[in-house]
C-alpha positions, 0 to 999 in steps of 0.5 A: 613510560609512554603517553598515547592520545586519542584524538577525533572523537566526535563524542566521548561517553566518560560515565564520570557523573553520578547517575544514569540520568546525568548526561557527561557526553563530550563532544570533539574531545580528545583523551591521553593514555599513560601506564595503562590509565587515563592521564588526560580527557578533555577538548581535542583542541586542548590536548597535551603533546603525547608520544603518539598518537591515534585519529579516530576521525570523527567516531564515538568513544566508550568505556568497554561494557562490563559483563558481570553475568556469564557461564562460560565454562561448559562443553558441549551445545544445547542447539536441539534444547533450543530448537524445541523451545522455539517450537514451543515447550516451556522452559524450566530450570534443570535443562542444565543437566546435558551441559553438565554431563559434557562438562564433566566429560571435558579436560581443563584445557579444553574449558579453558580453550572454549572460554577463551574463544567465548573470551574473544568474541566478548572482547570483538563486540567491546567487552573489556571486563568479564564476570564468569562462573562455575556451576557445570560441574556440580561434584567437587573435582569438576567444580574446583576444576572449572574454578581453576579455568575460570581464574584463567580468563575471567576478571571476576569469578562466581561459585555456583555450586548451587545450579541444580542438584545433580541426578543421583545425590540427596538433596541435604547430601549436595548441600552440604557438599556445596557448603562444605568440602567444595567451597572450601577447595574452590574459594582460593580462585574465585571471589563470589558466590551465587545460588539459583533461587528457583522452583526447580532449583533451591529454595530461599532457605536454602539460598540463604545457608549457601550465601552464609557459607560463601560470607564466612568463607570470605566471599562477596555474595551474588543471586539468581532470583525471580527467573520464572516466577514471583518469589522471594529471591530478590528479597533474600539478596536484599536482606544479606547485602547481594552485590547483584541480584540477576534475572529479576523478570518477575517484580512485585512492588514489594522486591521493586521498593527493596531493591530501590533501598538498598545497594544491591544491583538488578542485573537484567539478561535481555539475550536471556529472556528472548531465548527463554520466551519470559517476560522481561523485567521492569527495568523502566519501573525499576529506574524511576523508583531509583533502584540500580540496574545493570545488563550483562548477557548471560552468555551459556549454552542453554538459554543466552549463547550470545557474548553481545553486550551491543545486542544487550543494550539494542533490546534493552533500548527497544523492548524494555523501556531505556533510553540509549544512555541508562542502557549503555550506563546499566552496561558499563558503570552500573555493571562496574557495581554490580562486581564492586568495581564502580571506585577506587583504583582498579574501577571499571566502567568509567572514564576518569582521570587516574582510572583504568584506561578500558575504552571502545571506539564505534564505527558511529558518532555517536553512543545512539547507534548502538540501537539505531543500528541493531545487530551491526557490528560497531566496535572497531577498537578497544583498549584493556588497561590501555593495551589496544586491540582491532576487534574486526581486522578485516574491516577497515579501520583507520583507528 
C-alpha cells in the first residue's frame, strides 16, 4: 500500500459541507491518496510524508464530475436533424427513430466501442463517474444488448425501454413487453428504471405502471419529466420517491413545492436546452425553494451531443442564474445524490477522509475559471479511485 501526496493546491473544493451554499474551499492545501481513498486533507504546510508526491503548482483541485444522465449506447448520428432544428424546425418527442434503426443494426462490440470513446471524451473534461441508459433498441434483443454494453462502460446503468413506442407495435403490447419480458431480461445488468413522461412518448399512468414494475424487480426509479411542457411528470416522480426527475424545463409553483418537500433531485440538462431551444429550467427558483438539483450532460446523438460537464457548468452560471459554487456542487455532490451515491463507502462527488479519490486538477487557480473561461479545456489531470490519468497528454502539465 502506497501513499501519494498532492500539494501546491491553490484552491481545494471538497464538497464536504452539507449544502450547496456552504463554502468549504481550502487554500494552500494538500491531500493524500492511499489505496484509492482520501487519507488526509489539510494545509500544505502540515502535509504528512508520503511515498510519492505531485506538486500541482497553484492549480485548483475539486471532485471529478458526476454525470448522471447520458445516452451513450447508440449508433449513427443525427447531424442533419440538428441542422434542421437550428434552421427553425420544432423539436418534438419521436426523433429517436433514426437512432433506433442504427442501434438495432449495430453489433454489441460496436456499441461498446462507441460508448467507450465517449466515456474517454468525458474523462478528458474531468468526468470520473458516469451513468448511462438503454433506450435506443426498443425490442427485447436490442435492449438486452444495450444493457450489457452499458454495464461494460458506465458506473450506473438505467433501463429506458419506455423511451418511445416503436413503429409497428401496439401501444398496450409494447407496455406489456417493457414491464414483463424486457424488464426481466435486462434487470441483472441495470440499476435503475426510467420512462419518458411526455406528450408523444408516455403519459403519467403509463409511466407509473413502468416504474412500479421496475421497483418490483428491485430497481431504483428515475423519470424524464416536464421537458416539453407542463404535466404530471414531476409530481409522479415525487409521489413514487424517484431518485431524480430529469429535464424539468416547465415547472409551476406546485411542481417546485413538491420537489422542495421531497428527496427527489431535479436533474437539469442545459446543453440539451440549448440544442432544442427550450427554455432553461427555473434553477434559481428551485434552489431558493430548497429543492435539490443536479447538472448532467444528457449526451445523446439527437439533442445534446456533448460529453462536456464544464460546458454544462458554465451554461448554468452564465444563463441559468446559478453561482459558480452552486453549479459545481450540482455537477458533483448534487449529482451523486441523484444516483444514491452521496454517502457511504462508495460515495462520489465529494472529497472526504475515507472517501473515493475521484478528483480533477484544473489549469486555473480556482473553480471560478470554469465559467470565467467558458469553452477552454481546463482539466489537466484526473484521479479515479486513486488512479491517475492525464486527459490532455499534449498539453504541458507539470502535474
